[in-house]
C-alpha positions as CSV (number, residue, x, y, z in Angstrom):
1,M,133.6,79.3,96.1
2,P,132.0,80.2,99.3
3,T,133.9,80.4,102.6
4,Q,133.1,78.7,105.6
5,E,132.1,81.7,107.5
6,K,129.6,82.8,104.6
7,V,128.1,79.3,105.0
8,E,127.7,79.8,108.8
9,A,126.4,83.3,108.5
10,V,123.5,82.1,105.5
11,E,122.6,79.3,107.8
12,E,122.4,81.6,110.9
13,L,120.2,83.5,109.1
14,K,118.1,81.1,107.7
15,S,117.5,79.7,111.3
16,R,116.6,83.4,112.3
17,L,113.9,83.8,109.5
18,N,112.6,80.6,110.1
19,G,108.9,80.4,111.5
20,V,108.8,84.6,111.5
21,K,105.7,86.5,111.9
22,A,107.0,90.3,111.1
23,V,110.5,90.8,108.9
24,V,111.3,94.2,108.0
25,L,113.7,95.7,105.7
26,T,115.4,98.9,106.7
27,E,117.9,101.2,105.2
28,Y,120.0,102.5,108.3
29,R,122.1,105.3,106.5
30,G,123.3,108.2,108.2
31,L,122.5,106.8,111.8
32,T,125.3,106.4,114.3
33,V,126.2,103.2,116.4
34,Q,124.6,104.8,119.6
35,Q,121.1,105.2,117.5
36,L,121.4,101.8,116.2
37,G,121.8,100.9,119.8
38,D,118.9,102.5,121.0
39,L,116.9,100.6,117.9
40,R,117.7,97.4,118.9
41,K,116.9,98.2,122.6
42,Q,113.5,99.4,121.6
43,L,113.2,96.6,119.2
44,R,113.9,94.2,122.1
45,A,111.5,95.4,124.1
46,V,108.8,93.7,121.9
47,S,110.7,90.6,121.2
48,A,112.3,91.4,118.1
49,E,115.8,91.5,116.8
50,Y,117.5,93.9,114.5
51,K,120.7,92.2,112.4
52,I,122.7,94.4,109.2
53,V,123.1,91.5,107.1
54,K,124.6,91.5,103.5
55,N,122.3,91.8,100.6
56,R,123.9,88.8,98.6
57,L,123.6,86.8,101.6
58,A,120.4,87.4,102.7
59,R,119.3,86.4,99.3
60,L,120.7,83.2,99.7
61,A,119.2,82.8,102.9
62,I,116.0,83.5,101.7
63,A,115.7,81.8,98.0
64,S,112.7,79.4,97.9
65,S,111.3,80.5,100.8
66,E,108.1,82.6,101.6
67,L,110.3,85.6,102.0
68,Q,112.0,85.6,98.5
69,G,110.0,88.5,97.7
70,L,112.0,90.5,99.8
71,G,114.9,90.1,97.3
72,T,114.3,92.6,95.3
73,H,114.4,95.2,98.3
74,L,117.9,93.9,98.8
75,K,119.9,96.9,97.6
76,G,121.8,99.4,99.8
77,P,123.0,99.4,103.2
78,T,119.8,96.6,104.7
79,G,119.2,96.1,108.3
80,V,116.7,93.3,108.7
81,I,114.0,93.3,111.8
82,F,112.8,90.1,112.6
83,S,110.3,89.2,115.3
84,K,108.2,85.5,115.8
85,E,105.7,87.6,118.3
86,D,103.5,90.6,117.7
87,P,104.2,92.1,113.9
88,V,102.0,95.2,115.0
89,A,103.9,95.9,118.3
90,V,107.2,95.7,115.9
91,A,105.7,98.1,113.6
92,K,104.6,100.6,116.3
93,A,108.4,100.4,117.7
94,V,109.8,100.9,114.0
95,H,107.7,103.9,113.1
96,A,107.9,105.5,116.7
97,F,111.9,104.9,116.2
98,A,111.7,106.2,112.3
99,R,109.8,109.5,113.6
100,T,112.6,110.5,116.1
101,N,115.2,109.5,113.6
102,Q,114.7,110.5,109.8
103,A,117.4,108.5,108.6
104,L,115.9,105.4,109.0
105,A,114.2,104.5,106.0
106,V,112.2,101.1,105.7
107,K,112.1,99.5,102.6
108,A,109.5,96.4,102.6
109,G,108.4,94.4,105.0
110,Y,106.8,90.5,105.3
111,V,103.7,90.2,108.1
112,E,102.5,86.8,108.4
113,G,102.3,85.9,104.7
114,Q,101.9,89.4,103.4
115,M,104.6,91.5,101.3
116,L,103.8,94.8,102.5
117,A,105.1,98.3,101.1
118,P,106.1,100.8,103.9
119,A,102.6,102.1,103.9
120,G,101.3,99.3,104.4
121,L,103.4,98.7,107.7
122,K,102.8,102.1,108.5
123,A,99.0,101.6,108.8
124,L,99.7,98.4,110.4
125,A,101.6,100.8,113.2
126,D,98.6,103.0,113.3
127,L,96.0,100.0,114.6
128,P,95.3,100.3,118.4
129,S,97.5,97.6,120.6
130,R,95.9,94.2,121.1
131,E,95.1,95.5,124.3
132,A,93.2,98.4,123.3
133,I,91.3,96.2,121.2
134,R,90.5,93.9,123.5
135,A,89.5,96.7,126.1
136,Q,87.1,98.2,123.3
137,L,85.6,94.3,123.0
138,V,84.6,93.8,126.6
139,G,83.7,97.4,126.9
140,S,81.1,96.6,124.2
141,I,79.7,93.4,125.6
142,Q,79.7,94.7,128.7
143,G,77.3,97.6,127.5
144,V,75.1,95.2,126.2
145,L,75.1,93.3,128.9
146,A,74.1,95.9,131.1
147,G,71.3,96.7,129.0
148,L,70.4,93.1,128.9
149,V,70.0,93.3,132.7
150,G,68.1,96.9,132.8
151,V,65.4,95.1,130.2
152,L,65.2,92.0,132.6
153,A,64.7,93.8,135.6
154,A,62.2,96.2,134.2
155,P,58.9,94.2,134.6
156,Q,60.0,94.0,138.3
157,R,61.0,97.3,139.1
158,E,57.5,98.5,137.5
159,L,55.6,96.1,139.2
160,V,57.0,97.8,142.6
161,Y,56.6,101.0,141.0
162,V,52.8,99.9,140.6
163,L,52.3,98.1,143.8
164,Q,54.1,101.6,146.0
165,Q,51.2,103.6,143.9
166,R,48.5,101.5,144.6
167,G,49.7,101.3,148.4
168,A,49.7,105.1,148.7
169,S,46.3,105.4,147.0
170,A,44.9,103.3,148.9
171,G,46.5,104.9,152.0
172,D,44.9,108.2,150.9
173,E,41.6,106.8,150.2
174,S,41.5,105.3,153.9
175,K,42.7,108.7,155.4
176,A,39.8,110.2,153.3
177,A,36.9,108.0,154.3
178,S,37.9,108.1,157.8
179,S,37.9,111.9,158.0
């Protein structure tokens, strides 16, 4: 018979997982409380949360949802990272933390409708940020537009050069004729 506390824990986890863009399952064995606090702080900076869950309760929370595929990875000590914001920022934060804290192991992930292995999450973390992609796009468009302006201005510029040369050669001819 489930206790009221467990029912509430499952409902709370369901509400947190409702509408998420990214979920990452991690194994936190070997991390200190201070390191977990640092991880939570880094994840809060990218609008994500980290919660240590009981596997059985997590399986109940994700049952009959699009996150059901994560159930096979709910073994051992499990921490769940979930975000309703930018999944790339979450992946970057997790991998940056894992680089400095080898004890954190990524088990699996779910990003915008797709299940990802740890290698897939690493590839996602290696993508440039949204701002960097926007800057590259704006730079590309700006380069094309600058080239177009140069092409459109070329006939007028060439006409000015021709008229200057014509005027200079006419001046030379008038000097030669007057001498």
